[in-house]
Backbone as CSV, one residue per row, in Angstrom:
resi,resn,N_x,N_y,N_z,CA_x,CA_y,CA_z,C_x,C_y,C_z
1,MET,-17.612,7.784,-18.687,-17.746,8.145,-17.590,-17.628,9.463,-17.178
2,ASP,-18.404,10.134,-16.550,-18.373,11.773,-16.356,-17.535,12.167,-15.190
3,ARG,-17.324,13.433,-14.981,-16.314,13.626,-13.990,-16.716,13.164,-12.654
4,SER,-18.167,13.305,-12.010,-18.716,12.935,-10.972,-18.416,11.478,-10.807
5,GLU,-18.597,10.470,-11.505,-18.550,9.232,-11.530,-16.937,8.983,-11.279
6,SER,-16.134,9.437,-12.039,-14.696,9.559,-11.932,-14.290,9.828,-10.686
7,LYS,-14.936,10.943,-10.014,-14.478,11.205,-8.666,-14.719,10.378,-7.493
8,SER,-15.923,9.972,-7.703,-16.696,8.650,-6.831,-15.898,7.400,-6.848
9,ALA,-15.376,6.949,-8.079,-14.566,5.898,-8.203,-13.267,6.029,-7.440
10,SER,-12.803,7.079,-7.815,-11.333,7.422,-6.996,-11.207,7.263,-5.512
11,ARG,-12.393,7.551,-4.866,-12.688,7.599,-3.465,-12.358,6.260,-2.797
12,TYR,-12.305,5.099,-3.506,-12.187,3.667,-3.087,-10.986,3.196,-3.682
13,LEU,-10.355,2.511,-2.965,-9.162,1.598,-3.265,-9.135,-0.034,-3.156
14,THR,-8.575,-0.523,-3.761,-8.587,-2.024,-3.873,-7.638,-2.431,-2.353
15,ASN,-7.627,-3.835,-2.183,-6.791,-4.255,-1.147,-5.377,-3.932,-1.289
16,GLU,-4.791,-4.045,-2.646,-3.667,-3.949,-2.780,-3.305,-2.498,-2.814
17,GLU,-4.094,-1.361,-3.160,-4.023,-0.115,-3.039,-4.156,0.562,-1.718
18,ALA,-5.033,-0.085,-0.916,-5.284,0.418,0.405,-3.986,-0.189,1.392
19,ALA,-3.467,-1.336,1.012,-2.416,-1.662,1.822,-0.972,-0.824,1.378
20,ALA,-0.936,-0.367,0.051,0.353,0.407,0.078,0.051,1.692,0.529
21,TYR,-1.375,2.307,0.385,-1.620,3.810,1.075,-1.279,3.805,2.640
22,LEU,-1.592,2.534,3.287,-1.071,2.532,4.730,0.240,1.970,5.052
23,LYS,0.893,1.629,4.069,2.295,0.958,4.253,2.225,-0.194,4.944
24,LEU,1.393,-1.142,4.671,1.192,-2.399,5.107,1.301,-3.728,3.864
25,SER,1.601,-4.564,4.117,1.527,-5.653,3.259,0.019,-5.887,2.915
26,PRO,-0.413,-6.296,1.735,-1.683,-6.877,1.421,-2.300,-8.057,2.395
27,HIS,-1.358,-8.907,2.493,-1.575,-9.946,3.615,-1.933,-9.571,5.047
28,THR,-1.177,-8.612,5.279,-1.610,-8.038,6.760,-2.997,-7.188,6.623
29,LEU,-3.437,-6.461,5.724,-4.855,-5.940,5.587,-5.672,-7.250,5.428
30,ASN,-5.369,-8.159,4.629,-6.210,-9.256,4.642,-6.648,-9.890,5.982
31,LYS,-5.324,-10.034,6.738,-5.696,-10.653,7.906,-6.526,-9.952,9.152
32,LYS,-6.292,-8.485,9.167,-6.978,-7.609,9.836,-8.366,-7.451,9.410
33,ARG,-8.857,-7.621,8.266,-10.000,-7.869,7.518,-10.830,-9.112,8.246
34,VAL,-9.980,-10.107,8.519,-10.785,-11.638,8.810,-10.836,-11.650,10.325
35,ILE,-9.694,-11.127,11.030,-9.696,-11.252,12.612,-10.212,-9.810,13.140
36,GLY,-10.319,-8.688,12.493,-10.612,-7.642,12.913,-9.620,-6.634,13.373
37,GLY,-9.888,-5.523,13.440,-9.026,-4.577,13.964,-8.375,-3.627,12.798
38,GLY,-8.931,-4.058,11.660,-8.570,-3.127,10.568,-9.546,-2.054,10.052
39,PRO,-9.283,-1.305,9.179,-10.252,-0.369,8.697,-11.722,-0.911,8.161
40,LYS,-12.499,-0.157,8.028,-14.031,-0.372,7.429,-13.646,-0.638,5.923
41,PHE,-14.458,-1.911,5.617,-14.130,-2.131,4.144,-15.780,-2.292,3.465
42,ARG,-15.975,-2.377,2.239,-17.095,-2.618,1.607,-16.666,-3.759,0.694
43,LYS,-17.875,-4.556,0.413,-17.731,-5.651,-0.435,-18.743,-5.368,-1.746
44,LEU,-18.067,-5.212,-2.866,-18.761,-4.754,-4.103,-18.696,-6.173,-5.080
45,GLY,-19.821,-6.796,-5.068,-19.591,-8.164,-5.600,-18.731,-8.930,-5.049
46,SER,-17.503,-9.496,-5.934,-16.274,-10.208,-5.305,-15.234,-9.425,-4.867
47,ARG,-15.347,-8.185,-5.154,-14.202,-7.175,-4.681,-14.492,-6.545,-3.548
48,VAL,-13.357,-6.379,-2.656,-13.363,-5.613,-1.524,-12.631,-4.422,-1.668
49,VAL,-13.224,-3.450,-1.299,-12.709,-1.793,-1.648,-12.723,-1.184,-0.204
50,TYR,-11.767,-0.116,-0.177,-11.901,0.627,1.114,-11.844,2.129,0.659
51,ALA,-12.719,2.909,1.400,-12.954,4.332,1.132,-11.738,4.978,1.869
52,ILE,-11.194,5.942,0.971,-10.108,6.584,1.632,-10.400,7.416,3.113
53,ASP,-11.687,7.780,3.211,-12.066,8.477,4.324,-12.156,7.533,5.577
54,ASP,-12.397,6.233,5.297,-12.350,5.151,6.184,-10.739,4.973,6.627
55,LEU,-9.894,4.966,5.707,-8.525,4.723,5.924,-7.801,5.695,6.981
56,GLU,-8.214,7.018,6.300,-7.852,8.104,7.116,-8.370,8.089,8.742
57,SER,-9.386,7.740,8.833,-10.120,7.596,10.026,-9.547,6.595,10.907
58,TRP,-9.151,5.394,10.402,-8.416,4.453,11.222,-6.973,4.753,11.614
59,ILE,-6.144,5.617,10.615,-5.107,5.924,11.037,-5.143,7.010,12.119
60,GLU,-5.951,7.867,12.064,-6.143,8.702,13.335,-6.739,8.402,14.483
61,ALA,-7.486,7.241,14.664,-7.812,6.396,15.879,-6.686,5.846,16.512
62,ARG,-5.620,5.760,15.853,-4.347,5.134,16.235,-3.366,5.854,16.625
63,ALA,-3.675,7.172,16.699,-2.759,8.058,17.113,-2.366,8.085,18.533
64,CYS,-0.972,8.238,18.985,-0.664,8.068,20.279,0.277,9.162,20.607
65,ASP,0.215,9.602,21.744,1.028,10.794,22.444,2.591,10.280,22.870
66,THR,2.330,9.082,23.662,3.734,8.536,24.105,3.619,6.940,24.099
67,THR,4.540,6.409,24.006,4.756,4.866,24.349,3.875,4.339,25.297
68,SER,3.902,4.879,26.287,3.035,4.549,27.521,1.490,4.735,27.388
69,ASP,1.253,5.206,26.143,-0.337,5.368,25.964,-0.933,4.070,25.531
70,PRO,-2.014,3.530,26.279,-2.640,2.341,26.092,-3.103,1.988,24.622
71,ARG,-3.110,2.783,23.890,-3.387,2.703,22.352,-2.387,2.338,21.568
72,TYR,-1.024,2.605,22.194,0.294,2.394,21.385,0.193,0.856,21.576
73,ALA,0.157,0.182,22.839,0.030,-1.443,22.615,-0.784,-2.041,21.898
74,GLN,-2.174,-1.609,21.780,-2.974,-2.000,21.088,-2.974,-1.855,19.431
75,ALA,-1.974,-0.869,19.028,-1.621,-0.794,17.598,-0.704,-1.796,17.075
76,ARG,0.090,-2.409,17.965,1.237,-3.204,17.618,0.566,-4.433,17.207
């Protein structure tokens, strides 16, 4: 594997790695994938992977200024 392939491969995380990155349990991330509301994911054969950029976007979309922010209630 050359450097560009290695860099490309490291951009994606497994469900367990993505859950750890987001500080969620793998079960919670699975649930969000099934019912909606979670980050974008990709299916590669039988594997589910998450792009780090998509995880970062998902985190930023949930940023709130105060607890009265409507997004705060949605994020819970």
